[in-house]
C-alpha positions in Angstrom: -16.1 -102.0 -147.0 -16.1 -98.3 -145.9 -13.7 -97.4 -148.7 -16.0 -98.9 -151.2 -19.0 -97.0 -149.8 -17.0 -93.7 -149.8 -16.2 -94.2 -153.4 -19.8 -94.9 -154.3 -21.0 -91.8 -152.4 -18.3 -89.7 -154.1 -19.3 -91.1 -157.5 -23.0 -90.4 -156.9 -22.3 -86.8 -155.8 -20.0 -86.2 -158.8 -22.6 -87.6 -161.2 -25.3 -85.4 -159.7 -23.2 -82.3 -160.0 -22.4 -83.1 -163.7 -26.2 -83.6 -164.3 -27.1 -80.3 -162.7 -24.3 -78.5 -164.7 -25.5 -80.1 -167.9 -29.1 -79.1 -167.3 -28.1 -75.5 -166.6 -26.0 -75.4 -169.7 -28.9 -76.7 -171.8 -31.2 -74.1 -170.4 -28.8 -71.3 -171.2 -28.1 -72.7 -174.6 -31.7 -72.7 -175.7 -32.1 -69.0 -174.9 -28.8 -68.2 -176.5 -29.8 -70.2 -179.6 -33.2 -68.5 -179.9 -32.1 -65.0 -178.9 -28.3 -64.5 -179.4 -28.6 -60.8 -179.8 -30.6 -60.4 -176.5 -28.2 -62.8 -174.8 -25.2 -60.7 -175.9 -26.7 -57.5 -174.6 -27.8 -59.0 -171.3 -24.4 -60.7 -170.8 -22.8 -57.2 -171.2 -25.2 -55.7 -168.7 -24.4 -58.5 -166.2 -20.7 -57.9 -166.7 -21.1 -54.1 -166.2 -23.0 -54.8 -163.0 -20.1 -56.9 -161.7 -17.6 -54.3 -162.7 -19.6 -51.5 -160.9 -19.8 -53.6 -157.7 -16.1 -54.3 -157.9 -15.3 -50.6 -158.3 -17.4 -49.8 -155.2 -15.8 -52.6 -153.1 -12.4 -51.4 -154.1 -13.3 -47.8 -153.1 -12.7 -46.6 -156.7 -16.3 -45.5 -157.2 -18.7 -43.7 -154.9 -22.0 -45.4 -154.1 -23.8 -42.3 -155.7 -21.9 -42.9 -159.0 -22.7 -46.6 -158.8 -26.4 -45.9 -158.4 -26.4 -43.6 -161.4 -24.6 -46.2 -163.6 -27.0 -49.0 -162.3 -29.9 -46.7 -163.3 -28.4 -46.2 -166.7 -28.1 -50.0 -167.1 -31.7 -50.5 -166.0 -32.9 -48.1 -168.7 -30.9 -50.1 -171.3 -32.4 -53.3 -170.0 -35.9 -51.9 -170.1 -35.4 -50.6 -173.6 -34.1 -54.1 -174.6 -37.2 -55.7 -173.2 -39.5 -53.2 -175.0 -37.7 -53.8 -178.3 -38.1 -57.6 -177.8 -41.8 -57.2 -176.9 -42.4 -55.4 -180.2 -40.6 -58.0 -182.3 -42.0 -61.3 -181.0 -39.2 -61.8 -178.4 -36.2 -60.9 -180.5 -34.3 -57.8 -181.3 -32.9 -56.7 -184.7 -29.2 -56.2 -185.5 -29.8 -52.4 -185.6 -31.5 -52.5 -182.1 -28.6 -54.6 -180.8 -26.1 -52.0 -182.2 -28.1 -49.2 -180.6 -28.1 -51.0 -177.2 -24.4 -51.7 -177.5 -23.6 -48.1 -178.1 -25.5 -47.2 -175.0 -23.7 -49.9 -173.0 -20.4 -48.5 -174.4 -21.2 -45.2 -172.8 -21.8 -46.7 -169.4 -18.8 -49.0 -169.7 -16.5 -46.0 -170.4 -17.6 -44.5 -167.1 -16.6 -47.6 -165.1 -13.0 -47.7 -164.0 -12.3 -44.0 -164.7 
């Protein structure tokens, strides 16, 4: 009887985890579908944030340099938000290209 109960509990937990994962994926997908350019820019900013933290943890970047790069990324993020606010929540291809060039500048400074 206990084996059957254990399987039922495991099955219920697994089903719950799948439902949560599916719900999270649907929420992301809606933003990605409606704002693919913004999503791409923001994904890059998140990746750069992770890279900066990793460099500091590994002792390959000073905290002062990390603060400066985080500040540069914040400026890019705020510019992306301002652009989107002017365009009904979206950014144009030209604006995305401008933001990507700015992100490239920050990215080149990570891992030097």
